[in-house]
N, C-alpha and C positions, 0 to 999 in steps of 0.2 A: 472583690467582692458579693456574694450569693444575697441577692436580696427574694425577701418572703412579704408575705402577706402580717398586720397588726392590725392590734381590735385597742381602741383607745375610748379609758374610763380616765372619770374622774372622779376624786377622792378625797377624805377631808383627813388630815392628821390632827392628835389634840395637842398643842405647845404647850407652853407655865403662860404665856401672850394672847391666847387664844385660839382657831381654828387653823391652822394652817392646807387650803387648798391647793391637789398638786393632780396635773394633770401622768394617767398609769398607761403607757403604753407595751405592752406585750406583744412579740414575736409567733407569731404565728407557722410553726415551722413543724408539716406533713414528718404524722412520725413522731415525736418528742414533744415531752409533756417539760418538761426545765428536769433540776433545776440551770436555771439561767443566771450568768454572773445581770449586777446588774449598771446602770452608768445615770448618772445626774447629772444633768442638767438645766446650769444655771444659767437665768437667764436676762436681759439686755432692759434698761432702763425704760424704754416703749413697754415694755408692757409681756402678758404672754395674746400675742394674736398667733392666729391661725397658722402664718408663713412659718413662727415657732415649736406647735406641736410639727407639726409638714416638717420638721428640723430634727426635732428630736422622733419622731417614727420614721426618720432614713436610716438613725440613728439607730433604733430600734431593731426593722429589718434586718443587721447586720448578725444576727440572735443575740439581742440584748436585752431587756429589762430595765427602756428610756423612764425617770421620774422628774416632773418635768413642775419642780413648785413657784408656784407664786410670793416670792418674796417680801411684798407688795401685802400680806394678809392683815397688817398689825392698823394697815387702812383703807386696804380697800380687797375687795372680793377680785373682782374681776377691770381690767384696766389693758385697754388696746387703744397704745397714742400709734396716731403714725408720724412716722419716725419724719419720712418728705415732707411733710409742712413743719417742720417746727422754727424753720426759718420766717413762716408768713405769721405776717402783723397781727392778723387775726384769731392767730393761735397761740396766741402768747400769756393766754393763762391754762393753758393746755399746757402747755413747754413749765410756766411759773408752778402748776399740779408738780409735773412729773419730776422735775428739780426739794419739792419740794416730799416728796413718795423716796426716792434717792434715797435723798438726806437722810430719810427713818434708816435704812439698812447699814448698818453698823456691823464688823469685822465682828463684833463681837455677839451678838442677834445669829448671821449664816453660819457660827460656827452653832451657836445652840440650834438651830430649826435642820440644821446636817445630822444633828447625832438624834435627836428624834426622825430625820427620816432612816438612817442607820438603825433605830430599834425598830420601828415602820418593815424591813428589810428583816430584818430575823428572824421577822414573827410568818412569813413570807414564805411555804413549804415548795413553791415550783421557784424560789433562788434562789440561790449563793449566792449571798452577798458577804462570805469573809473578806472578798478583796471587790471593791468596785473604783468603778475609773468616773469622773467628772469629767466636763464640759461644761464653758462658759463667754457669751458675746461679750463684748462695752466689759458697762459692769460686772457682765458675769465672766467675766475675768479674774476681777478680787476677787469675789464673791468664792468664783475657787478653786485659786491657790492661798485662799484663807485657809477653807476648808485644809486642804492636803496637808495645812499646815498641823493643824489641830488634828487628825485623824490620821497621824504617816504610816500605820501600821493597818493601815483601813481601804483608804485610795491609793491605788497603785500604780494609775496613772491619772495625772491630772492635763487638759489641754484648755490655754485659754487664745481667745481666735478675738486681739487687738483692746487686750483689754487697758483697761485705765488702776490709777492708784494701788497698782502693783509693788511699786520701791516709791516709800513715801518717807518724807523727815518722821513718824508716826511713832512709838511705842508697839502699838499694834500690825503695822505694817507686813503684807505676810512677805514681803522676802527676807525677812529676819526669823524666819524658822524653813525655811530649805534649808538649811543645813543638819537639822533630823527626818529627810524625807527620802526611805529609801528605794524609794520609788521615782518615779521617770516620770518630767515634766515635760511639756511645749507648748511652746506659745508660737503667734506665729503673726504677723504685724504688717498694718499697713501698709503701705509704700506710702500713701499721703493723707493723711491722716489729723485731722483736724482736734482731734477730743482727747489723742496721746504724745506728747510734743516730741520732734527729737533728744532732746535733752532723756524727758522721763527713759525713750528705749531707750541710750546712749547707759544709763545708769542701772536699767537692769540687766544690757549685756557686760561691763562693768563690772554684777554683784556676781552674777551668774561666773564669773573667772574666778570664783573665791572659795567656793564651797563646791564640795566631793560631793556632789549629785548629779546622777544620768536625765539631760535633757539637749531640747534642742529650740534655736532659735531661728526662725523662717522667713525672711523677708517675702510679702505675697508680692509681683513684682504690677507697676501698674493696677489699684486699687486704694482704692477709697474706707474709712471706716463702715463697715456695715456690709460689706460685698459677699457674705455670706447669703445673705436675703434675698428671693429670686423678687424681693415686693418696693424693694429699693430700688431710687434712682442709680444705686451707684454699682450696682449685683453683678459681680464677673462670673459671669460660668465658670469660666476653667478654673478664678481662685476659689469659686465654692467646689468643685467637685475634687484641687491639690487635700483643701482643706479634709473630705467624706473620707479620699485616702489613708493622707498622715492617721488622722482616725481608728478609719479604719490598722492601721498596724500598729499606733500604739495602741490600741485596747485589745489587738491581736496578739501582741510579745503580752501583754500584764495581767489581761486575764482570762490567756488559755486554760 
């Protein structure tokens, strides 16, 4: 994968519920001004930390415009929670606040927000948004899969990294619309995940055998939930590197 420099800006997108702030990372490729394909990066419950912006920049550096929306904008413009401290006794109030924020993000709301992002992308002369990619981490895994099911003709490739809530017994569960997707799905699972149970992983594997959609389910050995993030105690350099390779392959196939 060829890497280039990137430029990071923060923009505001008007929605029916307020103003959604987004980081937009644009590749700076010598001799090329666009149009670039776009990838929407869906955040985990810990919010948009600098390390997540760096991950979006790494994705953008391969030649895509990465859009990283603040899914918590209805309640807070900036959220930066240290996931390494979620088990600390003096961090209980922060953990409870994070759970309140995460509970506010319904599938219907992320679908609405994704629609507004697509509208914004369509207005940019330097972006070819006819087909977009998506990737989500943790909570973002559910968000990206909900978006992929809601916009099957626009989101050509969607990747979930240790995503939770993808297969549930709720009527709006993301997995219920996978059969409608003509694109490609990727699921990267952590080997030891305290937030995604073995039963949930097995339910995902079982469901994917029943739908005719191109997909890959990959277990990352010797990893824990959050292994892509370099500031996490569980960071896996090998796992993170592999996930970037998988994204490059997926988006290279589907967004070319």
